[in-house]
Structures are given as C-alpha cells and as structure tokens.
C-alpha positions as CSV (number, residue, x, y, z in Angstrom):
1,M,4.4,10.0,-0.2
2,A,1.1,8.3,0.6
3,E,1.1,4.8,2.2
4,N,-0.5,1.8,0.5
5,Y,-4.2,1.4,1.2
6,S,-5.0,-0.8,4.2
7,A,-8.6,-2.0,4.4
8,A,-8.0,-2.8,8.1
9,N,-7.8,1.0,8.9
10,R,-11.2,1.8,7.3
11,P,-14.3,2.4,9.5
12,T,-15.8,-0.9,8.2
13,P,-12.9,-3.4,8.1
14,I,-12.9,-5.7,5.1
15,A,-10.8,-8.8,5.4
16,S,-8.4,-10.3,2.8
17,P,-8.3,-7.5,0.2
18,G,-7.7,-9.0,-3.2
19,A,-9.8,-12.0,-2.5
20,A,-12.8,-12.3,-4.8
21,M,-14.5,-15.3,-3.4
22,G,-17.0,-15.0,-0.5
23,T,-16.6,-17.1,2.6
24,D,-18.5,-17.8,5.8
25,W,-15.5,-17.3,8.1
26,E,-14.6,-13.6,7.6
27,Q,-16.2,-10.4,6.4
28,R,-15.2,-9.4,2.9
29,V,-17.0,-7.2,0.5
30,D,-20.7,-7.3,1.4
31,F,-22.7,-6.8,-1.8
32,A,-26.0,-6.6,0.1
33,R,-24.6,-3.8,2.2
34,L,-23.2,-2.2,-1.0
35,R,-26.6,-2.1,-2.6
36,T,-28.3,-1.0,0.6
37,E,-25.9,1.9,1.3
38,R,-26.0,3.2,-2.2
39,A,-29.8,3.2,-2.3
40,A,-30.0,4.9,1.1
41,K,-27.7,7.7,-0.1
42,V,-29.9,8.4,-3.1
43,R,-33.1,8.3,-1.0
44,A,-31.6,10.7,1.6
45,A,-30.4,13.1,-1.0
46,L,-33.8,13.2,-2.7
47,E,-35.5,13.9,0.6
48,Q,-33.2,16.8,1.2
49,S,-33.5,18.2,-2.3
50,D,-36.1,20.2,-4.3
51,L,-36.4,17.2,-6.7
52,G,-39.4,15.0,-6.5
53,A,-37.9,12.2,-8.7
54,L,-35.0,11.2,-10.9
55,I,-35.2,9.8,-14.5
56,L,-31.9,8.1,-15.2
57,F,-30.5,6.7,-18.5
58,D,-26.8,6.6,-17.7
59,M,-25.6,3.0,-17.1
60,N,-23.6,4.0,-14.1
61,N,-26.4,5.8,-12.4
62,I,-28.8,2.9,-13.2
63,R,-26.3,0.5,-11.6
64,Y,-25.9,2.7,-8.6
65,T,-29.6,3.0,-7.9
66,T,-30.8,-0.5,-8.9
67,A,-27.7,-2.8,-8.6
68,T,-28.4,-4.2,-12.1
69,H,-26.0,-4.8,-14.9
70,I,-26.6,-6.3,-18.3
71,G,-23.1,-6.0,-19.9
72,N,-21.3,-3.1,-21.3
73,W,-22.7,-3.6,-24.8
74,A,-25.6,-1.5,-23.5
75,R,-23.4,1.4,-22.2
76,D,-24.1,3.8,-25.1
77,K,-27.6,2.6,-26.1
78,L,-29.7,4.8,-23.7
79,F,-32.5,2.3,-23.8
80,R,-32.6,1.5,-20.1
81,C,-34.4,3.9,-17.8
82,V,-35.0,4.0,-14.1
83,L,-37.5,6.2,-12.3
84,V,-36.4,7.0,-8.7
85,M,-39.2,8.8,-6.8
86,R,-39.0,10.4,-3.3
87,G,-40.1,7.8,-0.8
88,Q,-40.5,4.9,-3.3
89,D,-38.4,2.0,-4.5
90,P,-37.0,2.5,-8.0
91,I,-38.8,1.3,-11.2
92,L,-36.5,0.1,-13.9
93,W,-37.5,-0.4,-17.6
94,D,-35.1,-2.8,-19.2
95,I,-34.8,-4.9,-22.3
96,G,-37.5,-7.6,-21.8
97,S,-35.4,-10.7,-21.2
98,A,-33.2,-8.8,-18.8
99,A,-36.3,-7.6,-16.9
100,R,-37.4,-11.2,-16.5
101,T,-34.0,-12.1,-15.2
102,H,-34.1,-9.3,-12.6
103,Q,-37.5,-10.6,-11.5
104,K,-36.0,-14.0,-10.9
105,F,-32.6,-13.2,-9.4
106,A,-32.7,-9.6,-8.0
107,P,-34.9,-9.9,-4.9
108,W,-33.8,-6.5,-3.5
109,N,-36.6,-4.8,-5.4
110,A,-40.2,-5.7,-5.8
111,T,-40.9,-8.0,-8.8
112,E,-43.3,-5.5,-10.3
113,N,-40.6,-2.8,-10.3
114,W,-38.5,-4.7,-12.8
115,R,-40.4,-3.9,-16.0
116,A,-39.9,-4.6,-19.7
117,G,-39.6,-1.5,-21.8
118,I,-38.4,-0.2,-25.2
119,S,-36.8,3.0,-26.5
120,S,-36.0,4.3,-29.9
121,W,-32.6,2.5,-29.7
122,R,-30.7,5.7,-30.3
123,G,-33.1,6.9,-33.0
124,S,-33.2,3.7,-35.0
125,I,-37.0,3.6,-34.5
126,P,-38.3,6.8,-36.1
127,E,-39.9,9.4,-33.8
128,E,-43.2,9.2,-35.5
129,V,-43.7,5.7,-34.2
130,G,-44.3,7.3,-30.8
131,V,-42.0,5.4,-28.5
132,E,-40.7,8.6,-26.8
133,R,-44.3,9.9,-26.4
134,G,-45.5,6.7,-24.9
135,N,-42.7,6.4,-22.5
136,A,-43.0,10.0,-21.3
137,K,-46.8,9.6,-20.8
138,R,-46.2,6.4,-18.8
139,I,-43.6,8.1,-16.5
140,A,-45.7,11.2,-16.1
141,G,-48.7,9.1,-15.1
142,I,-46.7,7.3,-12.4
143,L,-45.5,10.7,-11.1
144,R,-49.1,12.0,-11.0
145,E,-50.2,8.9,-9.1
146,H,-47.7,9.7,-6.4
147,G,-48.3,13.4,-6.3
148,L,-44.9,14.3,-7.8
149,A,-45.8,15.6,-11.3
150,G,-45.6,19.2,-10.1
151,E,-42.1,18.7,-8.5
152,P,-38.9,19.2,-10.4
153,V,-37.5,16.1,-12.0
154,G,-33.8,15.4,-12.4
155,V,-32.6,13.8,-15.7
156,D,-29.0,12.7,-16.3
157,V,-28.3,12.1,-20.0
158,V,-31.1,12.2,-22.5
159,E,-31.8,12.2,-26.3
160,L,-33.5,15.4,-27.5
161,P,-36.8,13.7,-28.6
162,V,-37.1,12.1,-25.2
163,L,-36.5,15.4,-23.4
164,R,-39.1,17.1,-25.6
165,A,-41.6,14.4,-24.9
166,L,-41.1,14.6,-21.1
167,E,-41.5,18.4,-21.3
168,R,-44.7,18.1,-23.3
169,E,-46.1,16.1,-20.4
170,G,-45.7,19.1,-18.3
171,L,-42.6,17.9,-16.4
172,H,-40.1,20.5,-15.2
173,I,-36.7,19.0,-16.0
174,E,-33.5,19.8,-14.1
175,D,-30.0,18.5,-14.0
176,G,-30.0,15.0,-12.5
177,H,-26.5,14.0,-13.4
178,G,-24.8,16.6,-11.3
179,F,-27.1,15.5,-8.5
180,M,-26.0,11.9,-8.9
181,Q,-22.3,13.0,-9.1
182,D,-22.5,14.6,-5.7
183,I,-24.1,11.5,-4.2
184,R,-21.4,9.2,-5.7
185,A,-18.4,11.3,-4.8
186,I,-18.1,9.8,-1.3
187,K,-17.4,6.1,-1.5
188,T,-18.6,3.5,1.0
189,A,-16.2,1.0,2.5
190,D,-17.3,-1.7,0.0
191,E,-16.9,0.6,-2.9
192,V,-13.3,1.5,-1.8
193,A,-12.5,-2.2,-1.4
194,L,-13.8,-2.9,-5.0
195,L,-11.7,0.0,-6.3
196,D,-8.7,-1.4,-4.5
197,H,-9.3,-4.9,-6.0
198,A,-9.6,-3.4,-9.5
199,A,-6.3,-1.6,-8.9
200,A,-4.7,-4.8,-7.7
201,L,-5.6,-6.5,-11.0
202,V,-3.7,-3.8,-12.8
203,D,-0.7,-4.2,-10.5
204,G,-0.6,-7.8,-11.8
205,A,-1.1,-6.7,-15.4
206,Y,1.9,-4.4,-15.1
207,D,4.0,-7.1,-13.7
208,E,3.1,-9.3,-16.7
209,L,3.8,-6.3,-19.0
210,Y,7.2,-5.5,-17.4
211,R,8.4,-9.1,-18.1
212,Y,7.0,-9.0,-21.7
213,L,8.1,-5.6,-22.8
214,R,11.2,-5.6,-25.1
215,A,12.4,-4.3,-28.4
216,G,10.6,-5.7,-31.4
217,I,7.1,-6.1,-30.0
218,R,4.2,-3.8,-31.0
219,E,2.1,-1.5,-29.0
220,N,-1.0,-3.4,-29.8
221,S,0.6,-6.7,-28.6
222,C,0.9,-5.1,-25.2
223,V,-2.8,-4.2,-25.3
224,A,-3.6,-7.8,-26.1
225,L,-1.4,-9.2,-23.3
226,V,-3.0,-6.9,-20.7
227,S,-6.5,-7.5,-21.9
228,R,-6.1,-11.2,-21.6
229,Y,-4.6,-11.1,-18.2
230,L,-7.4,-8.8,-16.9
231,Y,-10.2,-10.9,-18.3
232,E,-8.7,-14.2,-17.1
233,N,-8.4,-12.7,-13.6
234,G,-12.0,-11.5,-13.2
235,S,-12.2,-8.1,-15.0
236,E,-15.8,-7.3,-16.0
237,E,-14.7,-4.9,-18.8
238,V,-11.5,-3.7,-20.3
239,E,-12.6,-0.2,-21.3
240,A,-9.4,1.0,-22.8
241,I,-5.6,0.5,-22.8
242,N,-3.3,3.3,-23.9
243,S,0.0,1.9,-25.2
244,I,2.2,4.7,-26.3
245,S,5.9,4.4,-27.2
246,G,8.9,6.3,-28.6
247,E,8.3,9.6,-30.4
248,R,4.5,9.0,-30.1
249,C,4.8,9.9,-26.4
250,S,5.0,13.6,-27.1
251,P,2.4,15.0,-27.7
252,H,0.3,12.3,-26.1
253,P,-2.0,10.8,-28.8
254,H,-4.3,8.9,-26.4
255,V,-4.6,5.9,-28.6
256,F,-2.4,2.8,-29.2
257,S,-1.0,1.8,-32.6
258,D,0.9,-1.1,-34.2
259,R,4.2,0.7,-33.8
260,L,7.3,-1.5,-33.2
261,I,9.0,-0.7,-29.9
262,R,12.7,-0.1,-30.3
263,P,15.7,-0.2,-28.0
264,G,15.9,2.9,-25.7
265,D,12.3,3.8,-26.2
266,T,10.1,5.3,-23.4
267,A,6.7,3.6,-23.3
268,Y,3.8,4.5,-21.1
269,F,0.5,2.7,-20.6
270,D,-2.9,3.5,-19.2
271,I,-5.1,0.6,-18.1
272,I,-8.8,1.3,-17.6
273,H,-11.0,-1.6,-16.6
274,S,-13.7,-2.5,-14.1
275,F,-14.1,-5.1,-11.4
276,N,-17.7,-5.5,-10.3
277,G,-18.3,-2.1,-11.9
278,Y,-15.6,-0.2,-10.2
279,R,-12.9,1.2,-12.4
280,T,-9.3,2.0,-12.7
281,C,-7.3,4.7,-14.5
282,Y,-3.7,3.7,-14.0
283,Y,-0.7,4.9,-15.9
284,R,2.9,3.7,-15.7
285,T,6.0,4.6,-17.7
286,L,8.8,2.2,-18.5
287,N,11.9,2.3,-20.6
288,V,13.0,-0.5,-22.9
289,G,16.5,-1.8,-22.7
290,S,18.1,1.5,-21.4
291,A,17.2,5.1,-20.4
292,N,19.2,8.2,-21.2
293,S,19.5,11.3,-19.0
294,R,16.8,13.2,-20.8
295,Q,14.2,10.5,-20.2
296,R,15.2,10.1,-16.6
297,E,14.9,13.8,-16.0
298,A,11.4,13.9,-17.6
299,Y,10.4,11.2,-15.3
300,R,11.9,12.9,-12.3
301,R,9.8,16.0,-13.0
302,A,6.6,14.1,-13.4
303,R,7.2,12.3,-10.2
304,E,8.0,15.5,-8.4
305,F,4.6,17.0,-9.4
306,M,2.9,13.8,-8.3
307,D,4.5,13.6,-4.8
308,N,4.0,17.3,-4.0
309,A,0.3,17.0,-5.0
310,I,-0.2,13.9,-2.9
311,A,1.3,15.6,0.1
312,E,-1.5,18.1,0.1
313,I,-4.3,15.5,0.2
314,R,-6.3,15.4,3.4
315,P,-9.8,16.1,4.6
316,G,-10.4,19.9,4.6
317,A,-7.8,20.6,1.9
318,T,-9.1,21.9,-1.4
319,S,-8.5,21.1,-5.1
320,A,-6.7,24.4,-5.4
321,D,-4.1,23.1,-2.8
322,V,-3.5,20.1,-5.0
323,V,-3.3,21.7,-8.5
324,R,-0.9,24.4,-7.5
325,H,1.8,21.8,-7.6
326,F,1.1,21.1,-11.3
327,P,3.1,23.0,-13.9
328,A,1.3,25.7,-15.9
329,A,0.5,24.8,-19.5
330,E,3.1,27.3,-20.9
331,E,5.9,25.5,-18.9
332,F,5.7,22.4,-21.1
333,G,4.8,23.8,-24.5
334,F,1.1,24.5,-24.5
335,A,-0.6,27.8,-25.2
336,D,-3.1,27.6,-22.3
337,E,-4.8,25.3,-19.8
338,E,-7.5,24.3,-22.2
339,E,-5.0,23.1,-24.7
340,A,-3.0,21.2,-22.0
341,F,-6.1,19.8,-20.3
342,G,-5.9,16.1,-19.3
343,L,-2.2,16.0,-18.9
344,Q,-1.9,17.4,-15.3
345,Y,-5.1,16.8,-13.4
346,C,-7.1,14.6,-11.0
347,H,-10.4,12.9,-11.6
348,G,-12.8,10.9,-9.4
349,L,-13.1,7.1,-9.7
350,G,-16.0,4.9,-9.0
351,L,-18.5,3.2,-11.4
352,S,-17.1,5.5,-14.0
353,N,-13.8,7.3,-14.7
354,W,-15.4,10.7,-14.6
355,E,-16.7,11.4,-11.1
356,R,-16.2,14.2,-8.7
357,P,-13.8,15.6,-7.7
358,L,-12.2,16.7,-10.9
359,M,-9.2,19.1,-10.4
360,S,-7.1,21.1,-12.8
361,R,-5.4,24.4,-13.2
362,Y,-8.1,25.2,-15.8
363,H,-10.8,25.7,-13.1
364,S,-9.8,24.7,-9.6
365,F,-8.2,28.0,-8.5
366,E,-11.4,29.9,-9.2
367,H,-13.7,27.0,-8.2
368,P,-12.0,25.0,-5.4
369,V,-13.7,21.9,-4.1
370,E,-13.2,20.6,-0.5
371,L,-11.6,17.2,-0.2
372,K,-13.6,14.8,2.1
373,E,-12.9,11.4,3.6
374,G,-14.0,8.6,1.3
375,M,-13.3,10.4,-1.9
376,V,-11.3,8.3,-4.4
377,F,-9.6,9.9,-7.3
378,A,-6.7,9.5,-9.8
379,I,-3.8,11.9,-10.1
380,E,-2.2,12.2,-13.5
381,T,1.1,14.0,-14.3
382,Y,3.1,14.4,-17.5
383,W,6.4,15.8,-18.6
384,P,8.1,15.8,-22.0
385,T,11.8,15.5,-22.6
386,A,13.6,18.8,-23.5
387,D,14.0,17.7,-27.1
388,G,10.4,16.4,-27.4
389,S,11.6,12.9,-28.3
390,A,9.8,11.2,-25.4
391,A,7.7,12.0,-22.3
392,A,6.9,10.5,-18.9
393,R,3.3,9.8,-17.7
394,I,2.5,8.8,-14.1
395,E,-0.8,8.1,-12.4
396,E,-1.7,7.2,-8.9
397,E,-5.1,6.4,-7.4
398,V,-5.7,7.6,-3.9
399,V,-8.4,7.3,-1.2
400,V,-8.8,10.3,1.2
401,T,-8.5,9.0,4.8
402,P,-8.8,10.8,8.1
403,G,-5.0,11.3,8.3
404,G,-4.4,12.2,4.7
405,C,-4.6,9.7,1.8
406,E,-3.5,6.2,0.9
407,L,-2.5,4.7,-2.4
408,L,-4.6,2.1,-4.3
409,T,-1.9,1.7,-7.0
410,R,1.1,-0.3,-6.0
411,F,3.2,-1.2,-9.1
412,P,6.5,0.7,-8.5
413,A,6.7,4.2,-9.9
414,D,9.2,5.9,-7.6
415,Q,11.7,6.1,-10.5
416,L,12.0,5.2,-14.2
417,Y,12.3,1.4,-14.4
418,V,13.9,-0.3,-17.4
419,A,12.3,-3.4,-18.9
420,G,13.5,-5.7,-21.6
421,T,17.0,-7.1,-22.5
422,R,19.9,-5.3,-20.8
423,L,23.1,-5.2,-22.9
424,F,26.5,-5.1,-21.2
425,T,30.0,-4.7,-22.6
426,G,32.8,-6.6,-21.0
427,V,34.0,-3.7,-18.9
428,E,30.4,-2.8,-17.8
429,L,29.4,-6.2,-16.4
430,P,27.7,-5.9,-13.0
431,A,30.0,-6.3,-10.1
432,H,28.6,-9.7,-9.1
433,A,28.8,-11.1,-12.7
434,G,32.4,-12.2,-12.4
435,E,32.4,-13.4,-8.8
436,G,33.7,-16.9,-8.4
437,A,35.3,-17.0,-11.8
C-alpha cells in the first residue's frame, strides 16, 4: 500500500500542504515558478523537436503555455488561440475584454502579446464571413516574419474550416496535442502540490457526504451537497459528480439520477473538480445502513486489484506491470476489453483528467509506457456482486516518487464503510452500550 503524499519529501519542499493563502514566512506553492517552469518545458521541447511552432486551441494547453484562465464557460468554445513559436514568447488571441485584462494584470508576457481576437464561435458565424481565412492569414504571416512558415506546425484540437484555412496558407500541420501531452506528463513540484490540495478538498467533501448519507435522500441531493462544499472551500470548477446507488451500480451508468437511496444500498461517487486548474478524479464506495456478504466481497475484490496495482508503481516499471493486476473483461461479464474500458484502468491527472499515462488491458500489454518520477495518475477498479445487484468502485490518485509512489487521496478506502443510521436489536447492541446500566 502506498504511503500518503508528503510534500516535504519532494525535491522542492512546499510547506503547509492544504494551505491556500500565501505568506511571507514560508515557501508554499510558488505560482511564478509554476508559470516559469511550465513555459520552460514547452520551449525546451520545441527546440528539441521538428516543429517550428504550436497553434493551440485547447483550454488546458492554453493555460499551460500562457497561465491565463477566463472561466470554464469557455472550455468548449474553441475561440481562444495561442501561437507558441520556437525561441519566442507566446501570442494569445482572446476575447477582447479578457485580452485587456491580461494586459493589465498578467505581466509575465509582453503587453503586445495579449491580443484581442475572434473566431467563428463554433460555426455560429458562417464560414463565408471569412473569420477562419483571416485568422489563418494572420498566423501564417507571423510565422513567415520569424522564418518558421516552412517548418511543421503542431495543432492540438481544431475545427475543420480552421484546419483547411491553415493548410491553404501553406502550413504543414502535425499533431500538437500529443506533443503537449508528453510535455505535461511529468509534473513540477508546484503542480503536484496543487493536485494534492485538490484531492484534500475531496477528502473533506467525502467526510461531509459520509455524515449526510442515509436512506431516503436522493442521488442528486448528494451531488448538491458536494458541489456546495467544494465551491465554498475554493474549488475553481466542479466538472462532474457521479452519484450512483443500488441496482444502478451495475452496469455503471456514469451519470447521477434522482433515485431515492434505500437501506442496505451500495452507493459510489466520483468527484471531479479543479483547484487552480488542477483536477481530481476520486471514487469512493459506501454502504447505507448495512452491508451484506455479497457487497463486502465485491469491495474486497476491487480493493485487491487496487493494492496489487499500486505495489507495482515505481520509476522504471511499465504500464504493463500495473494492468496485469486488473481482471480481464470476461471475468466480470464483458465481451472484450473495449466493452469494459473505463472500469479497470489508470489515467493521468493535471490540468485535465485525460493526460498521460493512460493504462489499460486494452492497449498497455502491446504498447507499454515507462513510469517516471513526477507522473501523477488515478487508478480505477470495479467489481460487481455475483448477482449483479450492486458493485464496488474505488479510485486512488498517486504520484510516482523515487522509492515507488505516494497517495494523494486519503479518505479511508481500505474496506467497505457503512454510513447512515445503524439499526440494532436488543440482543445485538454493541458491547459498550450496556456498560454502567
């Protein structure tokens, strides 16, 4: 079993993990260092690659390269764009008022590099207006000015009219998102500390949920409780909360409902949110009022897979070493690994929930990835009861350390815990209940 994460053991010690306020009397998360180290990693990777530049539309890649954020309402709009050129500071085109705000309050980039821009807003402006053509011509012109127009250009996620416009300007487009995934896979000390803090907020949310959970409440009420706790305690965004109970646990529906929770139900939850951009993916399974032998056995199996996988994690091990401890799809009622995908696997965590390394029985035996110090990822296991009436779901977040790995997730998960009202008969009262009577 991995130990709990200790910031004091990291190469760059960060004091008082869990404290969000900056002080003058000890070194905590250093946001200037966070920005500088992320930017330096991108510059170094570009210098060592065949790419001359990157054109990035993904919100997470934009935040990583520019340290700007304008709220998660913009996450799926694809209207922000950053140009990162070899040997140059990034140029960001943002919605006009945001660009002006960056000019005033983001001094880590030159004022002229924070620019107002417009896109088609996911095709809402018709292509014949020429927004895509104009933007492509502007970017290509800047690349020509810097002698980079003939070099390959990496693009992460892009709308088809935008891609065609860039190609009509003579740009040779390659995959920029995989390039950024490789850069982001190894976390800096400040990134790990922020991931740890995000997990600590979920620790607290689960404590609130454990005390709240009982028969007669609804799955969506649990979602509301957790969302409020996270926002009140500094969460930047609650991306999703799975709240699954009773017979809905198997198969896993991946969405909450308004179902009433009943006595004896298994209930599992996944809490996905971000703190200063850094995200969690954090499942826990609880029972309500009581737990029968089938439910306890399902939990034991899921925990066994988890512990055996964690025992493999260390620098130099591979994803194949980890996933061999997961059950094959056929063992728990699925036809193949594609059908069972997402139930027994690992995925990287950072500014998004989908970072490298991603490990599964679907692909990791044939395409193993080496684990390296500084990787942070979540491990998810699942096992249904023999009669299909319930299932257990566990998730731990780990950081790879020189000696193995450490846990970021700390709400107890060593066994199936029971929440809610406990009912006792007269002959079953706990031993201490009658003392002194």
